[in-house]
Residue frames as qw, qx, qy, qz and C-alpha x, y, z in Angstrom:
[[0.812, -0.569, -0.032, 0.122, -50.67, 54.39, 23.97],
 [0.223, 0.853, -0.430, 0.196, -47.17, 55.50, 24.93],
 [0.447, -0.499, 0.714, -0.203, -46.30, 52.54, 27.19],
 [0.410, 0.220, -0.836, -0.289, -45.44, 49.13, 25.77],
 [0.360, -0.004, 0.803, -0.475, -47.88, 46.43, 26.65],
 [0.053, -0.306, -0.880, -0.358, -51.11, 44.57, 25.69],
 [0.270, 0.174, 0.263, -0.910, -54.34, 46.54, 25.52],
 [0.106, 0.419, 0.883, 0.184, -57.98, 45.57, 24.88],
 [0.219, 0.189, 0.042, -0.956, -60.59, 47.98, 23.53],
 [0.250, 0.435, 0.864, -0.033, -64.30, 47.21, 23.15],
 [0.170, 0.109, -0.250, -0.947, -66.36, 48.98, 20.53],
 [0.339, 0.392, 0.788, -0.333, -70.16, 48.79, 20.62],
 [0.153, 0.029, -0.516, -0.842, -72.32, 48.99, 17.50],
 [0.438, 0.336, 0.651, -0.522, -76.11, 49.02, 17.35],
 [0.165, 0.044, -0.693, -0.700, -77.97, 47.75, 14.32],
 [0.564, -0.379, -0.509, -0.529, -81.69, 47.87, 14.74],
 [0.730, -0.593, 0.044, -0.338, -82.49, 45.99, 17.91],
 [0.945, -0.040, -0.143, 0.292, -79.13, 44.10, 17.95],
 [0.227, -0.913, 0.335, 0.054, -76.00, 45.21, 19.80],
 [0.905, 0.282, -0.164, 0.274, -72.59, 44.17, 18.51],
 [0.439, -0.837, 0.293, 0.144, -69.38, 44.39, 20.47],
 [0.788, 0.504, -0.215, 0.280, -66.02, 44.30, 18.67],
 [0.642, -0.711, 0.170, 0.233, -62.93, 43.83, 20.76],
 [0.569, 0.738, -0.299, 0.207, -59.57, 45.14, 19.50],
 [0.839, -0.416, 0.036, 0.348, -56.40, 43.61, 20.77],
 [0.303, 0.911, -0.194, 0.202, -53.61, 46.20, 20.65],
 [0.852, -0.271, -0.016, 0.448, -49.94, 45.29, 21.23],
 [0.099, 0.976, -0.178, 0.081, -47.61, 48.24, 21.78],
 [0.890, 0.063, -0.140, 0.429, -43.94, 47.38, 21.21],
 [0.358, -0.850, 0.146, 0.357, -41.10, 49.19, 22.92],
 [0.449, 0.800, -0.394, -0.046, -38.16, 50.37, 20.86],
 [0.946, 0.001, -0.242, 0.214, -35.50, 47.64, 20.70],
 [0.419, -0.828, 0.340, 0.151, -32.43, 47.90, 22.87],
 [0.830, 0.492, -0.160, 0.208, -29.13, 47.41, 21.05],
 [0.603, -0.678, 0.298, 0.297, -25.60, 46.86, 22.42],
 [0.644, 0.743, -0.140, 0.114, -22.72, 47.90, 20.14],
 [0.800, 0.003, -0.156, 0.580, -18.98, 47.24, 20.25],
 [0.261, -0.884, -0.147, 0.360, -17.59, 50.20, 22.25],
 [0.295, 0.922, -0.251, -0.014, -15.35, 52.93, 20.90],
 [0.883, -0.246, 0.246, 0.315, -11.92, 51.56, 20.09],
 [0.060, 0.822, -0.429, -0.371, -8.57, 52.27, 18.42],
 [0.920, 0.277, 0.265, 0.077, -7.10, 50.48, 15.43],
 [0.429, -0.457, 0.475, 0.618, -3.71, 50.28, 13.77],
 [0.431, 0.610, -0.250, -0.616, -3.69, 51.65, 10.25],
 [0.414, 0.363, -0.756, -0.353, -4.39, 48.89, 7.69],
 [0.066, -0.013, 0.963, -0.262, -5.97, 46.46, 10.12],
 [0.426, -0.367, -0.635, -0.531, -9.46, 44.95, 10.08],
 [0.173, -0.088, 0.644, -0.740, -11.96, 45.23, 12.93],
 [0.257, -0.393, -0.849, -0.243, -15.15, 43.34, 13.78],
 [0.244, -0.094, 0.286, -0.922, -18.05, 45.45, 15.05],
 [0.215, -0.286, -0.928, -0.102, -21.07, 43.68, 16.46],
 [0.427, -0.219, 0.086, -0.873, -24.63, 44.80, 17.26],
 [0.223, -0.193, -0.950, 0.107, -26.73, 42.64, 19.60],
 [0.423, -0.157, 0.097, -0.887, -30.36, 43.04, 20.54],
 [0.258, 0.082, 0.924, -0.269, -32.84, 40.76, 22.29],
 [0.476, 0.566, 0.558, -0.375, -35.76, 41.90, 20.11],
 [0.338, 0.699, -0.288, -0.560, -34.48, 43.52, 16.86],
 [0.805, 0.136, 0.562, 0.132, -34.47, 41.29, 13.81],
 [0.603, 0.684, 0.205, 0.356, -33.09, 43.74, 11.26],
 [0.474, -0.653, 0.092, 0.584, -29.90, 45.81, 11.18],
 [0.548, 0.753, 0.169, 0.321, -28.71, 48.54, 8.81],
 [0.609, -0.476, 0.025, 0.634, -25.27, 50.16, 8.95],
 [0.391, 0.877, 0.051, 0.274, -23.79, 53.43, 7.75],
 [0.709, -0.280, -0.077, 0.643, -20.46, 55.13, 8.26],
 [0.148, 0.975, 0.049, 0.159, -19.08, 58.66, 8.43],
 [0.372, 0.511, -0.416, -0.654, -16.93, 59.18, 6.45],
 [0.911, 0.224, -0.066, -0.340, -18.01, 56.54, 3.97],
 [0.372, -0.441, 0.811, 0.092, -16.12, 53.22, 4.33],
 [0.630, 0.328, -0.491, -0.504, -16.32, 51.20, 1.10],
 [0.245, 0.148, -0.953, 0.102, -15.45, 47.95, 2.98],
 [0.375, 0.108, 0.619, -0.681, -18.84, 48.28, 4.77],
 [0.553, 0.235, -0.295, -0.743, -20.85, 47.64, 1.58],
 [0.427, 0.114, -0.879, -0.178, -20.57, 43.83, 1.65],
 [0.358, -0.309, -0.844, 0.252, -22.33, 43.38, 5.01],
 [0.115, -0.261, 0.087, -0.955, -24.39, 46.51, 5.46],
 [0.677, -0.315, -0.166, -0.645, -27.48, 44.52, 6.56],
 [0.727, -0.069, -0.654, 0.197, -25.79, 42.08, 8.89],
 [0.574, -0.806, -0.128, -0.066, -25.68, 42.26, 12.69],
 [0.640, -0.560, 0.275, 0.448, -21.89, 41.91, 12.62],
 [0.568, 0.817, -0.087, 0.044, -19.60, 43.74, 10.19],
 [0.749, -0.299, 0.212, 0.552, -15.88, 43.39, 9.47],
 [0.338, 0.935, 0.085, 0.073, -14.41, 46.61, 8.14],
 [0.721, -0.076, 0.043, 0.687, -10.99, 48.12, 7.36],
 [0.055, 0.984, 0.166, -0.022, -11.18, 51.87, 7.88],
 [0.677, 0.279, -0.053, 0.679, -8.20, 53.89, 6.71],
 [0.008, -0.425, 0.195, -0.884, -9.22, 57.02, 8.66],
 [0.079, 0.131, 0.747, -0.647, -11.01, 57.45, 11.93],
 [0.340, -0.215, -0.615, -0.678, -14.68, 56.57, 11.32],
 [0.449, -0.005, 0.545, -0.708, -18.05, 56.56, 13.13],
 [0.226, -0.113, -0.900, -0.355, -20.18, 53.49, 12.46],
 [0.467, 0.005, 0.326, -0.822, -23.96, 53.76, 13.06],
 [0.116, -0.159, -0.958, -0.210, -26.43, 50.89, 13.12],
 [0.546, -0.102, 0.028, -0.831, -30.21, 51.15, 12.99],
 [0.018, 0.043, 0.992, -0.117, -31.82, 48.17, 14.76],
 [0.519, -0.026, -0.188, -0.833, -35.45, 47.49, 13.76],
 [0.408, 0.123, 0.865, -0.264, -38.26, 45.17, 14.81],
 [0.362, 0.162, -0.510, -0.763, -39.80, 44.31, 11.46],
 [0.248, 0.480, 0.461, 0.704, -42.43, 44.52, 10.19],
 [0.258, -0.812, -0.498, 0.164, -43.49, 46.92, 12.95],
 [0.325, 0.700, 0.006, 0.636, -40.97, 49.68, 12.16],
 [0.557, -0.830, -0.012, 0.006, -39.73, 50.03, 15.74],
 [0.694, 0.507, -0.224, 0.460, -36.20, 51.41, 15.40],
 [0.547, -0.800, 0.078, 0.235, -33.24, 52.25, 17.65],
 [0.599, 0.710, -0.223, 0.296, -29.96, 53.85, 16.57],
 [0.692, -0.658, 0.166, 0.248, -26.53, 53.40, 18.10],
 [0.534, 0.786, -0.264, 0.166, -23.01, 54.49, 17.07],
 [0.792, -0.480, 0.139, 0.352, -19.41, 53.61, 17.83],
 [0.239, 0.929, -0.272, -0.082, -16.19, 55.38, 16.96],
 [0.927, -0.024, 0.111, 0.356, -13.06, 53.70, 15.58],
 [0.059, -0.928, 0.291, 0.224, -9.91, 55.77, 15.91],
 [0.906, 0.314, 0.056, 0.277, -7.32, 54.84, 13.23],
 [0.508, -0.652, 0.218, 0.519, -3.65, 55.63, 13.79],
 [0.366, 0.799, -0.318, -0.354, -1.47, 57.18, 11.14],
 [0.924, 0.313, -0.213, 0.056, 0.41, 54.84, 8.78],
 [0.507, -0.729, 0.455, 0.063, 3.59, 53.37, 10.31],
 [0.886, 0.420, -0.120, 0.156, 6.52, 52.23, 8.19],
 [0.630, -0.648, 0.276, 0.328, 9.99, 51.51, 9.60],
 [0.680, 0.684, -0.093, 0.246, 12.86, 52.75, 7.42],
 [0.674, -0.635, 0.191, 0.325, 16.52, 52.60, 8.29],
 [0.533, 0.796, -0.242, 0.153, 19.56, 54.29, 6.67],
 [0.774, -0.530, 0.222, 0.267, 23.05, 53.06, 7.35],
 [0.549, 0.781, -0.228, 0.193, 26.52, 54.05, 6.19],
 [0.365, 0.361, -0.709, -0.483, 28.66, 52.15, 5.35],
 [0.928, -0.049, -0.053, -0.365, 27.34, 48.61, 4.73],
 [0.916, 0.081, -0.254, 0.298, 30.83, 47.08, 4.97],
 [0.284, -0.900, 0.309, -0.114, 33.55, 47.79, 7.54],
 [0.817, 0.251, -0.412, 0.315, 37.12, 46.63, 8.14],
 [0.694, -0.387, -0.355, 0.492, 39.68, 46.74, 10.93],
 [0.328, 0.155, -0.035, 0.931, 40.68, 50.32, 10.11],
 [0.310, -0.092, 0.115, -0.939, 37.20, 51.71, 10.76],
 [0.138, -0.241, -0.960, 0.041, 34.51, 49.64, 12.50],
 [0.154, 0.364, 0.436, -0.809, 32.10, 52.48, 13.08],
 [0.049, 0.391, 0.753, 0.527, 28.69, 52.51, 11.32],
 [0.189, 0.102, 0.191, -0.958, 26.20, 55.38, 11.31],
 [0.014, -0.439, -0.882, -0.169, 22.45, 54.67, 11.43],
 [0.206, 0.047, 0.102, -0.972, 19.53, 57.05, 11.00],
 [0.266, 0.450, 0.817, -0.242, 15.82, 56.50, 11.62],
 [0.152, 0.128, -0.352, -0.915, 13.95, 57.69, 8.51],
 [0.060, 0.374, 0.925, -0.030, 10.66, 55.94, 9.38],
 [0.244, -0.318, -0.306, -0.863, 7.23, 57.32, 8.59],
 [0.621, -0.500, -0.301, -0.522, 4.61, 57.86, 11.31],
 [0.704, -0.180, -0.591, 0.351, 6.70, 56.72, 14.27],
 [0.364, -0.864, 0.008, -0.347, 6.54, 58.25, 17.73],
 [0.602, -0.647, 0.468, -0.020, 8.93, 56.01, 19.71],
 [0.725, 0.524, -0.447, -0.015, 11.92, 53.97, 18.67],
 [0.731, -0.539, 0.417, 0.037, 14.33, 51.34, 19.99],
 [0.483, 0.656, -0.572, -0.096, 17.65, 50.16, 18.59],
 [0.879, -0.316, 0.352, -0.050, 19.10, 46.72, 18.92],
 [0.317, 0.642, -0.681, -0.155, 22.49, 45.35, 17.87],
 [0.939, -0.109, 0.269, -0.184, 22.63, 41.57, 17.43],
 [0.283, 0.607, -0.729, -0.140, 25.58, 39.34, 16.77],
 [0.943, -0.051, -0.279, -0.175, 26.10, 35.61, 16.68],
 [0.484, 0.352, -0.618, 0.509, 29.20, 35.83, 18.90],
 [0.587, -0.572, -0.558, 0.132, 28.48, 34.91, 22.59],
 [0.463, -0.290, -0.242, 0.802, 30.78, 37.69, 23.82],
 [0.098, 0.130, -0.108, -0.981, 28.85, 40.31, 21.86],
 [0.117, 0.377, 0.915, 0.086, 25.50, 38.63, 21.86],
 [0.028, 0.844, 0.503, 0.186, 23.37, 41.73, 22.40],
 [0.240, -0.159, -0.165, 0.943, 23.96, 45.42, 22.62],
 [0.001, -0.697, -0.685, -0.214, 20.64, 47.23, 23.07],
 [0.001, 0.016, 0.163, -0.986, 19.40, 50.75, 23.26],
 [0.191, -0.552, -0.785, -0.209, 15.74, 50.40, 24.37],
 [0.110, -0.385, -0.347, 0.848, 14.27, 53.79, 25.20],
 [0.289, 0.767, 0.573, 0.001, 11.15, 55.61, 24.15],
 [0.060, 0.966, -0.062, -0.242, 13.30, 58.70, 23.79],
 [0.733, -0.133, 0.428, 0.511, 16.13, 56.96, 21.87],
 [0.028, 0.635, -0.258, -0.727, 17.84, 59.29, 19.41],
 [0.773, 0.570, 0.109, -0.257, 16.96, 59.15, 15.72],
 [0.588, 0.653, -0.464, 0.110, 20.68, 58.67, 14.98],
 [0.817, -0.499, 0.287, 0.016, 23.00, 56.04, 16.43],
 [0.377, 0.657, -0.653, -0.020, 26.58, 54.91, 15.95],
 [0.949, -0.246, 0.180, -0.084, 27.54, 51.24, 16.46],
 [0.010, 0.689, -0.716, -0.112, 31.02, 49.82, 16.64],
 [0.931, 0.139, -0.256, -0.220, 31.17, 46.46, 14.88],
 [0.666, -0.557, 0.495, 0.040, 33.21, 43.84, 16.82],
 [0.315, 0.647, -0.630, -0.294, 36.09, 42.37, 14.91],
 [0.225, -0.216, 0.947, -0.080, 35.54, 38.78, 16.01],
 [0.554, 0.430, 0.676, -0.226, 32.58, 38.17, 13.71],
 [0.315, 0.076, 0.602, 0.729, 31.84, 38.44, 10.04],
 [0.133, -0.539, -0.491, -0.671, 28.44, 40.14, 10.14],
 [0.026, -0.231, -0.594, 0.770, 26.52, 42.37, 12.52],
 [0.096, -0.566, -0.690, -0.440, 22.77, 43.08, 12.43],
 [0.023, 0.113, 0.347, -0.931, 21.17, 46.29, 13.60],
 [0.086, -0.559, -0.792, -0.228, 17.39, 46.42, 14.13],
 [0.124, -0.064, 0.147, -0.979, 15.24, 49.53, 14.45],
 [0.119, -0.514, -0.849, 0.008, 11.82, 49.04, 16.05],
 [0.103, -0.111, 0.019, -0.988, 9.33, 51.91, 15.81],
 [0.068, -0.519, -0.844, 0.117, 5.82, 52.40, 17.18],
 [0.094, -0.483, -0.216, -0.843, 3.07, 54.97, 17.12],
 [0.351, -0.411, 0.285, -0.792, 0.52, 56.14, 19.71],
 [0.895, -0.234, -0.085, -0.370, -0.85, 52.63, 20.34],
 [0.288, -0.651, 0.699, -0.075, 2.67, 51.38, 21.26],
 [0.371, -0.215, 0.901, 0.068, 2.71, 47.55, 21.36],
 [0.649, 0.481, 0.545, -0.222, -0.35, 47.20, 19.12],
 [0.581, 0.812, 0.054, 0.022, 1.24, 49.16, 16.26],
 [0.461, -0.652, 0.475, 0.370, 4.90, 48.38, 15.63],
 [0.813, 0.577, -0.068, 0.037, 7.13, 47.95, 12.60],
 [0.686, -0.536, 0.369, 0.326, 10.73, 46.85, 12.23],
 [0.620, 0.747, -0.240, 0.012, 13.62, 47.49, 9.84],
 [0.808, -0.432, 0.304, 0.262, 16.90, 45.60, 9.81],
 [0.468, 0.806, -0.361, -0.021, 20.34, 46.10, 8.24],
 [0.928, -0.226, 0.130, 0.266, 23.19, 43.60, 8.08],
 [0.076, 0.922, -0.371, -0.084, 26.74, 44.92, 8.07],
 [0.929, 0.216, -0.196, 0.229, 29.58, 42.91, 6.57],
 [0.403, -0.847, 0.344, 0.039, 32.75, 42.90, 8.74],
 [0.876, 0.366, -0.181, 0.257, 36.16, 42.11, 7.35],
 [0.369, -0.863, 0.341, -0.053, 38.95, 42.07, 9.90],
 [0.968, 0.107, 0.032, 0.224, 41.15, 39.56, 8.16],
 [0.336, -0.797, 0.355, 0.356, 44.94, 40.16, 8.65],
 [0.809, 0.568, -0.027, 0.152, 47.00, 40.28, 5.48],
 [0.563, -0.659, 0.332, 0.372, 50.76, 39.81, 5.91],
 [0.656, 0.745, -0.101, 0.064, 53.06, 41.02, 3.15]]
């Protein structure tokens, strides 16, 4: 039979003058349906939970391409938690055991490139004669960036440059009415708010007046 359902078959046997009827009950199972976590994107270094659900399957077996070693611990579970370092396809085989009725499904996890914020500044200390500080974005894997200057003085509370096209180099003038200034570089990759990293530098400011 090619259609799932219950079937009865009668078989007649004759032995001498006696007739014997044997009835066979045949149950044909359909292949199980399985729902899998849809294709998704992941920040490099993060974990992700992938779940397979089925109303009929009672056995699950996972594989990955390329091979993900973090899959080994739960390869026979319906839910896996993995940490792929490259974009990976995960495939599950759902089975109705012991009848060997199987269905296969796959999902794709796109992994972004590694993202590390790095910030170069020169100098680290300034005085009244020269309050200008040069900053350069030397981050790895960033696509967008934003700069922020922060002080603890109410009159210079914030000075921001927030722009997806902000330059990789910036100059900031340290105000003389405070003793430190902090510059923050925020970088992100193609997933934007999901994948961000931050680097900070504190600049010492010395504008004391010496009278001779």
